[in-house]
C-alpha positions in Angstrom: 41.9 -17.2 -34.3 39.7 -19.9 -33.0 40.8 -19.1 -29.4 40.1 -15.5 -30.0 36.6 -16.3 -31.4 35.8 -18.4 -28.3 36.9 -15.5 -26.0 34.7 -13.0 -27.9 31.8 -15.5 -27.8 32.2 -15.9 -24.1 32.4 -12.2 -23.5 29.3 -11.6 -25.6 27.4 -14.4 -23.8 27.8 -12.7 -20.4 25.6 -9.7 -21.0 23.1 -11.9 -22.8 22.9 -14.2 -19.8 22.6 -11.2 -17.4 19.8 -9.8 -19.6 18.1 -13.2 -19.6 18.2 -13.4 -15.8 16.8 -9.9 -15.4 14.1 -10.6 -17.9 13.1 -13.6 -16.0 13.0 -11.7 -12.7 10.8 -9.0 -14.3 8.4 -11.5 -15.7 8.2 -13.2 -12.3 7.4 -9.9 -10.6 4.7 -9.1 -13.1 2.5 -12.0 -11.7 -0.4 -12.9 -13.9 -3.9 -11.7 -14.9 -7.0 -13.8 -14.2 -7.6 -16.6 -16.6 -11.2 -15.5 -17.3 -12.0 -11.8 -16.9 -15.4 -12.3 -18.4 -16.7 -13.6 -15.1 -16.7 -10.0 -13.9 -18.9 -8.6 -16.7 -21.9 -8.4 -14.5 -20.2 -5.9 -12.2 -21.1 -2.2 -12.7 -17.4 -1.3 -12.3 -16.2 -3.7 -15.0 -16.4 -3.0 -18.7 -14.4 -3.7 -21.9 -12.3 -6.2 -20.1 -11.2 -3.7 -17.4 -12.1 -2.6 -13.9 -13.1 1.1 -13.7 -13.5 3.7 -11.0 -17.1 4.9 -10.8 -15.7 8.5 -11.0 -13.4 9.6 -13.8 -9.6 9.4 -13.0 -7.9 11.3 -15.9 -4.2 11.8 -16.3 -3.0 15.2 -17.5 0.6 14.9 -18.8 0.8 18.7 -19.4 -0.1 19.5 -15.7 2.5 17.3 -14.0 4.3 19.4 -11.5 7.9 18.8 -10.3 9.7 18.6 -13.7 10.0 15.8 -16.2 13.7 15.3 -15.3 12.6 14.3 -11.8 11.6 10.9 -13.2 15.3 10.0 -12.9 14.7 10.0 -9.1 13.6 6.4 -9.6 17.2 5.5 -10.5 19.3 8.1 -8.8 19.5 10.0 -5.5 17.2 13.0 -5.5 16.6 16.2 -3.6 13.1 15.1 -2.4 14.5 12.5 -0.1 15.3 13.2 3.6 18.9 14.1 4.5 19.1 11.2 7.0 17.4 7.9 7.8 14.1 8.6 9.5 13.8 7.7 13.2 12.1 4.5 14.0 11.6 1.9 16.7 13.1 -1.4 15.7 10.9 -4.4 16.0 11.5 -8.2 16.1 9.3 -11.1 16.8 9.6 -10.7 20.5 8.2 -7.1 20.3 4.7 -8.6 19.9 2.6 -10.1 22.7 1.3 -13.6 22.1 -2.2 -12.3 22.3 -3.0 -9.3 20.1 -4.4 -6.1 21.7 -8.1 -5.0 21.6 -7.1 -2.2 19.3 -3.5 -1.3 18.4 -1.4 -0.6 15.3 2.2 -0.5 14.0 3.0 1.7 11.1 5.9 0.0 9.2 6.3 2.9 6.8 4.5 3.8 3.5 1.2 1.8 3.6 2.5 -1.2 5.5 0.7 -1.9 8.7 0.2 -4.4 11.5 -3.2 -4.0 13.0 -4.4 -5.7 16.2 -8.2 -5.9 16.5 -10.0 -7.7 19.3 -7.4 -10.5 19.6 -6.7 -10.8 15.9 -3.6 -9.6 14.1 -3.8 -8.4 10.5 -0.9 -7.6 8.1 -1.7 -4.9 5.5 0.2 -4.2 2.3 3.6 -5.6 3.6 6.5 -4.1 1.7 10.1 -4.5 2.8 12.2 -3.7 -0.3 12.0 -1.4 -3.2 8.8 -0.6 -5.2 9.7 -1.8 -8.7 10.0 -5.1 -10.6 13.8 -4.7 -10.8 16.3 -4.1 -8.0 17.6 -0.6 -7.1 14.7 1.2 -8.8 12.2 3.2 -6.6 14.4 2.6 -3.6 13.4 3.2 0.0 14.7 6.2 2.0 15.8 3.7 4.7 15.2 0.2 6.0 11.9 -1.1 7.4 11.7 -1.1 11.2 10.8 -4.8 11.0 12.6 -7.5 8.9 10.3 -9.8 7.0 11.8 -12.8 8.8 10.8 -11.3 12.2 7.0 -11.0 11.4 4.8 -12.2 14.3 2.0 -14.7 13.8 -1.1 -13.1 12.2 -4.5 -14.3 11.0 -5.0 -12.2 7.9 -3.0 -10.6 5.1 -4.8 -7.7 3.4 -3.8 -6.3 0.1 -5.4 -3.2 -1.2 -4.2 -3.4 -4.9 -1.4 -4.8 -7.0 0.9 -1.9 -7.4 4.6 -2.6 -6.5 4.5 -0.3 -3.4 1.6 -2.4 -2.0 2.1 -6.0 -3.3 5.6 -7.5 -3.1 6.5 -10.7 -4.8 9.3 -11.7 -2.3 7.1 -11.1 0.7 4.1 -13.1 -0.7 6.5 -16.0 -1.5 7.8 -15.8 2.1 4.3 -15.7 3.6 2.7 -18.3 1.3 3.0 -21.2 3.8 1.9 -19.2 6.8 -1.3 -20.2 8.6 -3.2 -17.1 7.4 -5.9 -16.0 5.0 -5.0 -13.7 2.2 -7.8 -11.1 1.6 -7.4 -9.4 -1.8 -9.4 -7.5 -4.4 -10.9 -9.2 -7.4 -8.2 -10.4 -9.9 -5.3 -10.1 -7.4 -5.7 -13.7 -6.4 -4.1 -14.6 -9.8 -0.8 -13.1 -8.8 -0.8 -15.0 -5.5 -1.6 -18.3 -7.2 1.3 -17.7 -9.6 3.6 -17.1 -6.7 2.6 -20.3 -4.9 -0.1 -19.3 -2.4 -2.6 -22.2 -2.0 -6.0 -21.4 -3.5 -7.8 -22.3 -0.3 -5.9 -19.5 1.5 -7.1 -16.8 -0.9 -10.4 -14.8 -0.6 -11.1 -12.3 -3.4 -13.5 -9.5 -2.6 -15.3 -7.0 -4.8 -16.8 -3.7 -3.6 -19.3 -4.4 -0.9 -18.2 -8.0 -0.4 -17.6 -9.3 3.1 -15.4 -11.9 4.7 -16.3 -12.8 8.3 -14.6 -15.2 10.7 -14.1 -15.4 14.5 -16.0 -12.3 15.3 -14.1 -10.1 12.8 -15.7 -8.8 9.5 -13.5 -7.6 6.6 -15.5 -5.6 4.1 -14.0 -4.4 0.8 -15.3 -0.9 -0.3 -14.8 1.5 -3.1 -11.7 3.5 -4.1 -10.8 5.9 -6.9 -7.6 4.5 -8.3 -6.2 2.0 -10.9 -4.1 -1.2 -10.9 -1.5 -3.0 -13.0 2.0 -4.3 -12.7 2.9 -3.7 -16.4 1.6 -1.5 -19.2 -0.4 -4.4 -20.7 -2.2 -5.3 -17.4 -3.6 -2.0 -16.3 -6.9 -2.4 -14.5 -7.0 -6.1 -14.9 -7.5 -6.3 -11.2 -9.5 -4.3 -8.7 -8.4 -1.8 -6.0 -10.2 -1.5 -2.6 -10.4 0.1 0.7 -11.2 -2.0 3.8 -13.6 -1.7 6.7 -12.7 -3.9 9.7 -15.5 -4.5 12.2 -15.1 -6.3 15.5 -17.7 -6.5 18.3 -16.5 -3.2 19.8 -14.3 -1.4 17.4 -14.3 -0.3 13.7 -11.2 0.5 11.6 -11.0 1.9 8.1 -8.1 1.4 5.7 -8.5 3.8 2.8 -6.0 2.3 0.4 -4.8 4.3 -2.5 -7.5 6.6 -3.8 -8.5 10.0 -5.0 -11.2 12.0 -3.3 -14.8 11.1 -4.2 -18.3 10.4 -3.0 -17.3 6.9 -1.8 -16.0 8.4 1.5 -19.3 9.8 2.4 -21.0 6.6 1.4 -18.6 4.5 3.5 -19.2 6.8 6.5 -22.9 6.6 6.2 -22.9 2.9 5.8 -20.3 1.9 8.3 -19.1 4.9 10.5 -18.0 6.0 12.8 -14.5 4.6 13.0 -12.3 4.4 16.0 -9.2 4.5 13.8 -8.7 5.4 10.1 -5.6 5.0 8.0 -5.5 7.4 5.0 -2.9 8.1 2.4 -1.5 11.6 2.5 1.2 11.4 -0.2 1.4 10.7 -3.9 -0.7 13.6 -5.1 0.1 15.7 -8.2 -1.8 18.0 -10.4 -1.1 15.7 -13.3 -3.1 12.9 -11.7 -5.5 14.8 -9.4 -8.0 12.0 -8.8 -5.9 9.0 -7.9 -4.3 10.2 -4.7 -5.5 12.5 -1.9 -4.3 16.0 -1.6 -3.8 17.1 2.0 -7.0 19.2 2.1 -8.9 16.2 0.7 -7.7 14.1 3.6 -9.4 16.5 5.9 -12.7 16.2 4.0 -12.4 12.4 3.8 -11.8 12.3 7.6 -15.1 14.0 8.3 -16.9 12.0 5.5 -16.1 8.7 7.1 -16.8 10.0 10.6 -13.4 9.2 11.9 -12.4 9.5 15.6 -8.7 9.5 14.9 -6.4 9.5 11.8 -3.1 7.8 11.2 -1.5 9.2 8.0 0.1 6.5 5.7 1.5 6.3 2.2 4.5 8.5 3.0 8.0 8.5 4.5 9.5 5.6 2.4 9.3 6.3 -1.4 9.5 9.3 -3.6 6.5 8.8 -5.8 5.0 12.2 -6.6 7.7 14.8 -7.3 7.5 16.8 -4.1 9.6 16.8 -0.9 9.2 13.8 1.4 7.7 15.9 4.3 5.6 18.3 2.3 2.4 16.3 2.8 2.7 15.7 6.5 3.5 19.3 7.2 0.6 20.5 5.1 -1.8 18.0 6.7 -0.8 19.1 10.2 -1.3 22.7 9.4 -4.8 22.0 8.0 -5.6 19.8 11.0 -4.6 22.5 13.4 -6.8 25.0 11.5 -9.7 22.6 11.6 -9.3 22.0 15.4 -11.5 18.9 15.6 -9.2 16.3 14.1 -7.2 13.8 16.2 -4.0 13.2 14.2 -1.9 10.3 15.4 1.7 10.3 14.0 3.7 7.5 15.5 7.3 6.7 14.5 7.7 3.8 12.2 7.6 0.7 14.3 6.1 2.4 17.3 3.2 0.5 18.9 0.2 2.8 18.8 -2.7 2.3 21.1 -5.3 5.1 20.5 -5.8 7.3 23.5 -2.8 5.8 25.3 0.4 6.1 23.2 2.0 9.6 23.2 3.0 10.8 19.7 4.9 13.8 18.4 5.6 15.6 15.2 9.0 13.9 15.1 9.9 15.1 11.6 10.1 18.7 12.7 13.4 18.1 14.6 15.2 16.4 11.7 18.1 18.2 10.0 
């Protein structure tokens, strides 16, 4: 009987140990909130212990399109995903010149970017795995065109906000000892500190704040979104767009945002932009003000006085209950109708030099 009891105890201990390990992984992924949120009370976009968009961002549960059962797509295969891995150009460390270009970009899928601006290289929202605090949930359609271990040298890491599809624990841990400055929104620095990034490498920016170094200015501007890595930490950190200014070129990174007056304000204040990166996917009638619908991308393009647009926030994750290519097809149709928009659609991993690199609507030839 004693032997049987010991066997039962051992069998019982296994799932408990697994659950304990998983719980530890989840807590690690959550990061942490700032120690003192009261230091932000003077800001017009902070109240009641939370950051807020200056324009309302309601959620309408009864208007969510796509079907409630579709939430299982985060765990299972779903009909919204492509039928095959998307084409890409594989990259490694040797794919990048020692001296960055005057103006070039690599779209790594979703919102992950490498931008080269006047001899500086910037890494934006680098994500190489899934987009959830536990494995196998919100999985990628396919691999990244660049392995984390093959990243080239870079001067700056830019994070737009702390959602799992933009801020990845394992990548920050891998990059924490790199000789780079981490530019993040207010409150996001707490996550990085928790994950081992030295405080002297972190620069937190609020809307309108600027970081300048070596002829490059990085300015955080408004967005219409939200933040949080758990239910209890919603809006405990800020979300931003970024304006990049060199001596000769300007770049705009829209981040995650719904449409609002901030686009026209940014265009008036900083435009025009040689290159803009705007999200095109993630929209739904249930959350109409936190992501851009395709027609709103067109409006935002003109608001910021863009010269060329690279669509991002698509092609990797199913986040919004619609087919993976619906947004890009709708955007292209609208751009064709507009007639004045320069739409640049590189393959994942393809080096893009505006005005030089040929691009195609590569998704149209997929099965």
